[in-house]
N, C-alpha and C positions, 0 to 999 in steps of 0.2 A: 504492499501498500504505499502511496505518498506522504510524506509528512506533513503534519497538518501547521506547520510553523515554518516559514520563509525569512532568511537574511541575505540583501544584497550589499556588497560591502563597494563602496562607491569613492575611490580613492582618492579622490580631484581636493586640491586646498589651492588657498592663494599664498597660504606661507606656512612653514610648518611653527606651530608653538613650542615655546622653551622647552618643558614636558614630555612631548609627544612621542612615543616609539611604535605607533602603528604604521603599517602600508598606506603611504600615500604619495600622490604625483604631484609635486608642484606647477598648476599650471594658471597661465593668465587669461589664455583662452583654452575654456573646457572642451575637448571631441565629445560632446553630449550625444551626437548620433551614431559615432563609432564606437562608443561605449555600449548603448544599448543594443546594439546589433551585436557585440560580441556577446551580451549577456546572453541572449536569444539564442547564441550558436552554442552556449554551454548548457542552456535548460535543453537542447535537443540533444546533444551529445550523450547528456546524464540520464536522462529523464525525455527518453522516446515517446511521441506521441502514442495513447494508447486508449481503447475504447471506454477505458473506465475515466471517468471525471477526475480529474484534482483538485479537491476541496480543500482551503485555507482558512485557518480561525486567524492566524496574524502573517501578516507582511510587514518586515522589520527594512527600512534603507539606512546603513548606518556608514561610518567613516573613518578616515576623511571627513569630507563634508559635502555631505548628499544635493543640499540647497545648493551648492556653488552649481550643479548642472542647469540652475534659471529657470523659470516656469517651463519654457518649453522642453528642455531637456526630462524635467522630472514626468510631464506630461506622455513624452517619448517611451520613459520607461515602463510607467503604469501600463501603457499599450502593449507593450512584448510580455509584461508579466500577465493583463487578464486576456492575452491569447493563449496562454497556456495555462493560466490556474480560474478557478472560478473562486471566489471569495464569496464566503460566507454571508449574510444578513448580518448586519454590525459587526462585520470584523476590524479587528482592529490594525490600522494601517499607520505607521510610524514613519515619521521622518525625520532627521536628526540636520539641524537647521543651525546655521550662525546668524546673529543679530545683522548682521551688517548686508547680510542676502533677503532680510527678508523686507520687502514694499506690500501694499497692498494690495494693486495686481497681482504679483508673485503669489500672494498667500492666497487669493479668490482662484487663480490658474490651480492650486494645489487642492485646495477644495473640490473643483470640479474633476480632478484628474481622478480623486478619490481618496485622497489621503485623510485621514481621520483624526490623526491625532500628532503633534509637533513635539520633539523636544527640542528646545533652545539651550544653546551653549552659552550659557552667561558668563559663568566659572568665578565672575566678581562683578562688585559695584562700586569698586574702587579703582578709577582711570590710572593709577600708579601700577596696582597689581598688574592689569589689564596690558600694560606697556610691557611689564618686564616678562610676561605670560607669551610675548609677543601675540598677543590677538588684535585682529584689524577692525576693534570696533571698541565704543568706552559704552559707560553706564547708562547715558542717556539713548542711545542706539537701542540699547537693548530694551529697555521700557517701552520708547516707540515701537519695536520689533513685536514687543507683547500686545499691544494696544491696537496695529493692524492685523495679527493673527485671530484678534477676540472680533474685530469690528466684521474680519472676512467669516467668520461661523465658527472658529475653532472652539469646542466647547470640552477639549481635553489637552491641555497644555503642560509639559513639565519644563523644569527648570533643572540645569546643572549649577551646581558650584565645586569649587575646587577650596577645602579649607588645609588648616596648618601648613601655609606657606612658611617661609623665612621670616625670623622675629626682625630683622633689619627693614624689612618691608613697612612694618606699622602699620600692618592693615588690621582694620576693626571687625573682627570675625561678627560681633553684636547685630553692628550696621550692616552687613551684607544677607544675613539672616532677615533683618527687619527690612528690609529694601525687598526682598524677594517674597516674603510674606503677605506685602502690602500689593503686591498684583495678585494675587490670591489666586495661584496656580492650581490644577487638581491634583498635580504632585511635584516632587524634588528629588533629584537626584544627589547626591552629596560625595565627594570621593577627597580623602586624604592626599594629599602632595607627596608622592614618591618620585624619588630620582633612580632613571631607567637607564642602563647603558646607550652609550651612542646617541646621546640627546645632548641639545645644548645645555641644556640644566646639570648633565653630569660630568661635560667638561668644563663649567662653573665651579661644581662642588671638586673636581681634580686641581684645580688652580685654587683653592680656595676662597673663591669670591661669593662661594654661598654656603651656609651652616644649615642641616637638616633642622627642621624641628624638632626640641625634644619631645620624647615620647608623652611627658605628662599636658604638655600642650596640646599634642594631639588628641589626647583622651577628654581634654578641658573643652576644648571644640567640639568634639564629636557627640560628649553627652548636652554641652549645652544647645545645639542643634535637636537632639531627643527631646528636650524637655520643651522649647519654645514651637517645636512644628506639632509637638503632641498638644501641646495649649492651643493651639492652634488651629485644631481635629483633624488633622494628621495621623494616620498609624503607622507605625515604623515597624514596616511587615518585613522587609531584608536589610543586612547589614546596612546598605548606602541607600536605600530606598525609603518614601515616606508616599503614601498616597491617601486623598482621603475617600469616602466610602465609596466604593462601585469605581474607582481610579486605578487600581493598583496594575502594576504595566503587564501584562499579558503573554506578551512575548518573551520578554526576560523570564518571566515567572516559568515558563516552559522550560528552560535552561534548566533553572534548581531542580523542577521535577524531572530531569533526565528523561523528558521524553523526546523523539526523534525531530530532527528537524534538517530542512534544507540550507547550506550554505554557498552563495554565487558571488562570485568576483576574486579578486587577488586578495590573497591572503586568509578567504573566508574559511570556516570550520564549518562539517559538517557531523552529526551522527543519527546513525541508526540506529541505536538503541542496544548496542554491541559494541559495533567499531566506528571510531572515527578517522576522518579524514581532512586535510588540510590543502587548498592551492595555493601554488607559487606566488610568491607575496608582491616581487615589482609589477607592475601595472603594463611595461613592455612586453615581459616575457608572458605573462597570462594572455595578453592580448597575442601573443604571434605563436602561444601554441593552440590558442581557437580558430586563428587562420589559419593553420595547417592541419583544421580536423583532428585535432588530437587534445584530451581532458589534460586541462592544468593541473591536476591534482602535482604536489610535490609530495605527498606520504599520505601512510596511514597507517592506524593499528587497531589490533582487536584487543581490548580491556582483558587485564586476566582477570584471575579471582582477586588478586592483593588491590588493583588498582579499582576496581570497581568497589569495595569496600570501603577505599581511600575517598574516593568521590560522593561515594553514598553518604559516609559522614558529613563531610563536609559541606554538600549541599543540603541535608536535613535540617545541622547547627547555622546555616545562613537565615534562615526565614524565621518567621512565628510560626509553621508547621510545625518545626522542631522535628525531633529523629524520636523513633521509635526503640526501646531501649529493650533487653532481656532483660527477665525479674534479676539474674545476678548480675546485672550492670547498675542496679541502682545502687546499691552499698559504695560503688565509684563515685557516683552521682553526689550521696547525700552533703559533702563539705560543700560542694559547688551551689547547692540549694540554700543550705545554712549561710551562705555568702553572700547570698543576694545574685549572683550569677546566672542561676536558671529557677526554674519552677517548673514540677510536673502538675500534666494533665495528662489524666488517663495513663496511659503507656507511655506518652511520649514524655522529652526532654525540651521545654523553651527555654534557651538563654534570651535573658533579660541584656538591655545595651551595654551594661557592667559587663556581661558573660561574652557579647560578642567582643569585646578589647581584648578578651584574653581565649579566644577561639581557637588559634593553633595550639594551643596546651592543651585544653580540653579537647579538641580532636583526637590530637596524638595519643592522647591517653586512649582514648575509645578506640580508635584502630589497634594501638597494641593488644588490646585484650581481643580483639576479633580476628585478628592473624595467628 
């Protein structure tokens, strides 16, 4: 059966952000038509047409910067997907967007094309921090973009923010949270800044121009976000994600339930329930393979029993659905519950936000008891 969840990686960006280690292709002029044709070719190679209709519950355009395709480019890509996949009524169709790409005309075009949800990369409402991150927008642009999306009819909007930036930037995290909550989005995704290899940020750290925030401040800002978002009516349903009632991210939730999903585009990953595969990362190589009629897969792996256990534990602990524990495991969990890091609901262990800050240690203990 075809997977019910699809991810399309759109690699194009106007500039690489200082913290970004994703597969991107910096382009001033985006080859939207060429890219859409390549996605169509990948679909035909990997999922040949059949008499069984392919119905999907979620479709997610991530990146990179999918909004960098422009209004016509997004419409073209949606046409490619609709020609091969029948979206359920009420399907969640998400487009990641950067604020500088959002105009009222573009937002209306995305709505007409079938986009139902936009994840807006705000990252901060401090212009100094945005410049340091190599973002191409300022705080005012984010606010204007959000209002344009609302005017275009979007009723499911998510904001991305990054916390735990270097102390030298003097960023006021409370102010950023207040600005995001004042816009009243349906969803928030909050990510702690990490220094990834081969990024501008890593080079700055190597030259000692940047000092990573201490763990204490990471924890303080994480807990502040939990308190303020919860007070504003959001459910903290996954380590990094908050949603109002009825607005949990359905596509990403599929990943955390380990259900099958398809991945298209450079560097995209895919999972069929047992085997994981991933595409070559460079855009030019991905396009070249498809032009030659070859599957652009870089590699794949069949998860062994140890990997299956490890993934099951981590995926279970990271959401408010929790992890099913065997009777013998509750003795191990008792100290975590007593410390306020977790609670027991029936046969499931549910981590608290304090527990999420300690998730690696908790997970390794449980994994060790299961292997």
